[in-house]
FISE-221951 format. One record per residue (C-alpha): residue number from 1; residue in three letters; x, y, z. Coordinates in pm, 1 decimal, decimal comma, always signed. Example, Ala and Ser with C-alpha at 12.3 -4.5 7.8 and 13.67 -1.06 7.14 Angstrom:
<rs>
- 1|ALA|+1230,0|-450,0|+780,0
- 2|SER|+1367,0|-106,0|+714,0
</rs>
This chain:
<rs>
- 1|MET|+5512,0|+1014,0|-1080,3
- 2|ALA|+5188,5|+1188,4|-1138,4
- 3|PHE|+4917,8|+1131,9|-850,7
- 4|LEU|+4562,5|+1078,0|-941,6
- 5|TYR|+4428,8|+1260,1|-623,6
- 6|PRO|+4564,8|+1612,4|-556,6
- 7|GLU|+4685,5|+1704,6|-215,0
- 8|LEU|+4503,6|+1992,7|-68,0
- 9|PRO|+4725,3|+2306,3|+18,4
- 10|GLN|+4815,7|+2375,2|+395,6
- 11|TYR|+4701,6|+2714,6|+518,6
- 12|ALA|+4787,1|+2860,0|+838,8
- 13|HIS|+4556,8|+3168,5|+810,7
- 14|LEU|+4289,8|+3204,7|+541,9
- 15|ASP|+4194,9|+3517,4|+393,7
- 16|LYS|+3893,0|+3597,6|+165,7
- 17|ASN|+4125,6|+3518,8|-153,4
- 18|ASP|+4261,9|+3179,6|+8,9
- 19|VAL|+3909,3|+3071,4|+78,4
- 20|GLU|+3779,5|+3138,4|-260,7
- 21|LYS|+4089,9|+2946,0|-404,6
- 22|LEU|+4020,4|+2665,8|-163,2
- 23|TYR|+3664,6|+2638,6|-264,7
- 24|ASN|+3744,7|+2638,1|-651,4
- 25|LEU|+3986,0|+2354,5|-576,0
- 26|LEU|+3732,3|+2156,2|-395,5
- 27|LEU|+3501,1|+2213,4|-678,4
- 28|SER|+3763,7|+2098,5|-933,0
- 29|TYR|+3844,3|+1786,3|-736,6
- 30|ALA|+3487,1|+1696,6|-668,9
- 31|GLY|+3416,1|+1721,2|-1041,4
- 32|GLU|+3695,6|+1512,6|-1124,7
- 33|LEU|+3617,7|+1257,8|-872,2
- 34|LYS|+3251,6|+1234,8|-972,9
- 35|PHE|+3369,8|+1189,1|-1341,0
- 36|LEU|+3614,5|+893,1|-1232,1
- 37|LEU|+3350,9|+727,6|-1036,9
- 38|GLU|+3082,2|+738,6|-1298,4
- 39|ALA|+3348,9|+605,7|-1559,7
- 40|ARG|+3409,9|+325,3|-1304,4
- 41|ASP|+3028,6|+247,1|-1264,4
- 42|VAL|+2965,7|+222,4|-1646,4
- 43|LEU|+3266,3|-1,7|-1670,7
- 44|VAL|+3147,9|-230,9|-1375,7
- 45|ASP|+2777,9|-225,0|-1487,8
- 46|SER|+2875,1|-339,9|-1851,5
- 47|THR|+3081,8|-624,4|-1727,9
- 48|PRO|+2871,7|-956,7|-1712,6
- 49|ALA|+2877,1|-1138,5|-1387,0
- 50|SER|+2898,2|-1449,2|-1540,2
- 51|LYS|+2877,4|-1623,3|-1881,7
- 52|VAL|+2705,5|-1977,6|-1934,2
- 53|LEU|+2791,7|-2158,8|-2261,6
- 54|THR|+2560,7|-2407,1|-2410,4
- 55|VAL|+2784,1|-2706,4|-2544,5
- 56|VAL|+2689,4|-3045,3|-2680,9
- 57|THR|+2941,5|-3202,9|-2441,4
- 58|VAL|+3201,9|-3037,5|-2217,0
- 59|ALA|+3467,9|-3213,9|-2418,3
- 60|SER|+3440,4|-2944,9|-2677,2
- 61|ILE|+3585,6|-2685,2|-2436,1
- 62|GLY|+3952,0|-2726,7|-2489,7
- 63|ARG|+4111,3|-2533,9|-2181,2
- 64|PRO|+3820,7|-2476,4|-1914,3
- 65|ALA|+3902,3|-2224,3|-1639,1
- 66|ASN|+3822,0|-2288,7|-1265,0
- 67|GLY|+3460,9|-2160,7|-1227,3
- 68|ASP|+3334,5|-2203,3|-1576,8
- 69|VAL|+2982,7|-2286,4|-1615,3
- 70|VAL|+2808,6|-2468,8|-1910,0
- 71|PHE|+2488,2|-2620,5|-1994,0
- 72|ALA|+2581,9|-2981,5|-2149,3
- 73|ALA|+2306,3|-3027,7|-2404,5
- 74|SER|+2361,6|-3388,0|-2449,6
- 75|ALA|+2328,6|-3453,9|-2082,9
- 76|GLY|+2064,9|-3182,3|-2025,0
- 77|LYS|+2256,4|-3074,1|-1730,3
- 78|TYR|+2430,6|-2772,4|-1603,5
- 79|ARG|+2805,8|-2829,7|-1524,9
- 80|GLY|+3083,4|-2636,8|-1346,1
- 81|TYR|+3449,7|-2682,5|-1395,1
- 82|VAL|+3669,9|-2711,9|-1055,0
- 83|SER|+4037,2|-2723,3|-1096,9
- 84|GLY|+4162,3|-3060,6|-984,2
- 85|THR|+3838,1|-3222,9|-994,0
- 86|GLY|+3716,1|-3164,2|-1367,0
- 87|TRP|+3356,4|-3096,0|-1477,5
- 88|VAL|+3089,1|-3143,9|-1187,5
- 89|ASP|+2698,7|-3161,7|-1255,1
- 90|PHE|+2490,5|-2919,3|-1063,3
- 91|HIS|+2192,3|-3103,6|-903,1
</rs>
């Protein structure tokens, strides 16, 4: 199994060569972490928080999911779907 985040090596005594290797390892690790965080930010920022559909009637939505929100044009109201309750008008 490959790990996403590498383990840092253990050093009992650091000489100049070890310090340089450790510094380069930290630079590499920081660069990879920055890349992964930026990629995640782009994914999160491009995902809409919610989607409101406009329908004539809520009956046109075959299988609503809990939390769905629509604007029912025929009633002129926003409605939300609650599992076990059905469509509820927002006031």
